N, C-alpha and C positions, 0 to 999 in steps of 0.2 A: 517393590516399586521404588523408583528413584525419587527421593524427596526433592522439594522445590530448590533447596540450596546445596544439595549434595553435588560434589564435582562429578562431571561426566567424563570418565577416563577414556572413552572411545574417541576416535578421530571424528571431527565435525568440520564440514566445508561450507563456506558461505560464498555465494556469488551475487553481487549487486551491480547496479548500474541504472541509468535513466531509462525511461520508457522507450521502446522501439529500438533499443541498442542491439538486441539479439541474445538476451539471456536465456530464453526458452530453448533455442536451438543448441546453444553450448551446454546447457544443463542436461539436456537429453543425451548428448554425446558423452559428457562426464559420467552420467549415471550408468550408461551402457558399458563404459570402459572400466569403471572402478567399483561396480556393484553398489551404487547409491540408490536410495529412495529419496524422492524430492519433497521438500516441505515448502509450500507456497508462502511467501512473505508479502502478500498483496492484500490491501484493504478492501478490494472489490471482488476478487476471485473467491472470497469466502461465501458470496451470496449465490444461492440457487437461481436458476433461470437467467442469469446475467453472464452470457458466454462470449458473444462476439465483441461487445464493447470492452469486456475485461481481458480480452486476448488470452483466454485460457488455452492450455494445451488441449489438443483434440482428444476425443474419446479413444482413438486408436493409439495416440501417444501415451495416454494414461493407462491403457491396457498393457502397453509395452514396458512402461516404467511406473511403479507404484507412486502415486502422488498423495499428499496429505494437505489438509486445510483448504480444500476446494469444495464448494457446494455444501457448506456445513450449517448455514443459517439462511433464513428467509430475508428478502429485501427490506422488510419493515422491522427487523430486529436490530438492536444496537450491538455493535462489535467494536472493541477497543483494544488498546495495547495490552492491558492487563489480561484480557481474555486470550489474546494471542500468545502471551508468555505461557499461560497455563496449557493451552492446546499444543503449542510447539514443544514444550518439555515432555508432554505425554507422548507425542509422536516420536521425539528423539529417543525416549526410553524404549518404545516398542521397536523402532528400527534397529537400535543397538542390540536388543535382545535377539533379533533374528540374524545377527552377525553381519548386518549391512551398514553402510555409511550414510548418515544423514547429510543431505545436500540442501541447504536452506537458500532459496533464491527468490528475488523479487525486488521491488523498488520502494517499499515503504520503510523509510529510514527510522521513523519513530519506533516501529516494531523491533528492528534490530537493536537499537539503543536500549530499549526496555529489556530485551532478552539478555544482552551482554552486561549492561551497567545497572540494571534495576529500575524501579519505578519511583516517581515522586509520591508523597502522601496524596491520597485521593481527596479531591475537593468535592464536598457533598453538594448536590444540586437538588432539584425538585421535579418530580414527574409532572406535577400540575403546571409549573412554570414552563417546562419543556413542551408540553402539549399546546399551551397558549402561544408560545413563540412559533411553533410550527404552523399554527393557524394564521398568525400575523405574517409569517413568510409567504403563505399562500395569498393572503389578502393584500399585503402592502408591497411585497417584493424584496429581493435581496438588497437593493440600493438603499431603501429606507432603513432597514435593520443595520446595514453596515455604517450608515451615517450615525445612527444612535450609538453603536459600539465605539466609533471614533470620538464621540462626544463624552461618553462616560469613562472610556479607557483608551486614550489616544495611542498608548504604546501597543496594546493588542490590536487596535484598529490598523495600525501601520504594519503589523506583523502578519495579520490574517488577510488573505486575498479575498476580494469580493465574492469570488466563485467558490470559495471553500466553505460551503454551507454548514457542514458539521461543526467546524471550529467557530464559525460566526455565531451559531446558535449557542454553542457551549460558552463562549465569552459573555454573551448576554445573560444566559441562565445563571452563571456563577455570580455576576454582579447583582442580579435581581434576588437571588436566594441568600446572599451573604452580605450585600451592601458594600463589598470590597472588590475593586477591579481584579481581574484575573492576573494581570501583570504584577500586582502587589502580592497576591497569593504566591506566585512563582518565586518572587524574590525572597519570601519568607520561608520557603520550603527547603528541606534538605533531602537529597536523594538517598534512599536506603542503600548503603554500600553492600556489594555482594562479594563473597569469596570468589576465588578463581573458578567459576562454574565450568569453564571449558579449557582445561589445561592443554588440550591438543586441538587447536583451532586454526584453520587456514581461512583467511578472508581475501577473496579476489574481487576486483572491480573492473568492469568493462567500460571503456571510453573510446572516443573517436573525435576527429575534428568537428568543430561545431557545425560547419556547413553540411558535412555529411550526415550528422545527426538530424539536422533540420530536413534534409532530403528524405531520410528514412521516416521521420514523423509525418511529412506531407504525404508520402506514399501510403503509410498505414492509415492516415485519416481518410484519404480518398477511397481506400479499400473497405474501410469500415462503413462509410456512409452509403451503403447500398441497400437494395430492397430487403435482403435477409435481415439486416440489422433493424430496419424499420419494422419488419414483422416481429422481431424479438421485443422491441420496445412497446409496440402495440399490444402484444400478448401480455406483457407485464402490466400495462395500464388496465387491460381487460380483467386481470386477476385482482385488481383493486390496489395496486401499488402506485400511488399517485406521484405526479411529477415533482412534488416538493419534499418527498422523503430524502434524507441525506444520501442514501444509496443511489437514488434516481437523479441526484444533482451532481453525480460524479462525472469525470471526463467522458465524453461521448454520449452518455445517457441524457444528460441535460441538453445537449445540442440536438439530438434526435427528438427528444421530447418537445423542445421548442418548435422544431420543424413540424411535427405532427399536430401541435396545437395551433399552428398558423402564425406563430410569433416570427419565425424566420422561414425563408424559402430554403431549399436544399443547398444552393450555392452559398448563401450567407452562413448557414449552419456549418458547412464544411470549412469555410474560411475561419470562422470563429474557433472551430475544433483545432485546426492547425495552430493558430496563435496561442490558444489556451494550453495545448499540449506542449508547445515550446516552452512556455513559462513554467509549466509543471516540471519538465525535464531539467530546467535550470535550477529550480528549487531542490529537486532530488540531488543533483550533483553538489550543490552547496552543502546539503545536509551530510552526504556521504564523505565529502572532503574534510568535514570536521571530525569524523570518526578516525580513531587511531588504528594503525596496523592493517589497513587495507592495501594489498598489493595491486596496483593498477596495470592492466594490459589493454592495448589497443585491440579493436575487434578484428584486425588483420593478424593478430598474434594468438589465434586459437590454439595452435600447436604448443606455443609457449605456456599458455594457461594450463593445458593438459599436463605438460611437463612439470609445472609447479605442483600440481596435485600429486603426480607420481612421486616426486622428490619428497614432498611432505609425508606421504604415507610410508615411503621407504625409511625415513628417518625415525619414525615413531614405532615401527614394527620390529 
């Protein structure tokens, strides 16, 4: 088995970009043309029962091309970058052993950074504090907890969006468990450097004009907020996965959950989803733009992206 830090000498392709840009469609085309298996790099697609809001590839698409790291944990389980790295490396090793090419695609930049550049030292928290904060989130709401984070750790409060429930709770948990703000922990940490884990790596990024991206986001948001998605969220709630779980506070699920709870009507929920998805896409692009060695292609240049992969594979074979 490939050890965690052994270099992976087989070719590996990465395809990133903001939400709604068209990564799924292009990744399926790439997989069919170059014999790839797809590794999802998405922090919500890992959860079972969360299909429509997570924009997973359809069952038919997953039967046509083998996918990994989809439907691997329940919505009340914690999943983080460290676990993604472990799971992704195992998937890459299995794919390469079959003589196929790993195609890692998704929009969670933290996962890609952890896979390529390593993880920071883990900051220990407390399960008891975590459970208490989740109860407070349910009782007091995100606004109250975000105000508290801004008071005790202004730097993290400015960095973490009000709707980013998972990191909001994490910031409070770290302070309450250690007495030191998360931002100070991060300044004192050093990232564990990695050897060149992927000597044959191609990273592609999809982009487009902002207004076109916003149009795509609006269309996706309207398509999501339909009866089938409402039924999916109602089913999750019926299974005991409450609205205040981090997974259920993600883009789309929070909006439909508020709609079902009567906090918003459908129109208000959809408008909020459009705005929040736009902000999320902007944060994704900011993160990916900071990463080195990503070759960017406009969504109208799909043929050029495919040519990039073909040239990359030709050069290393």
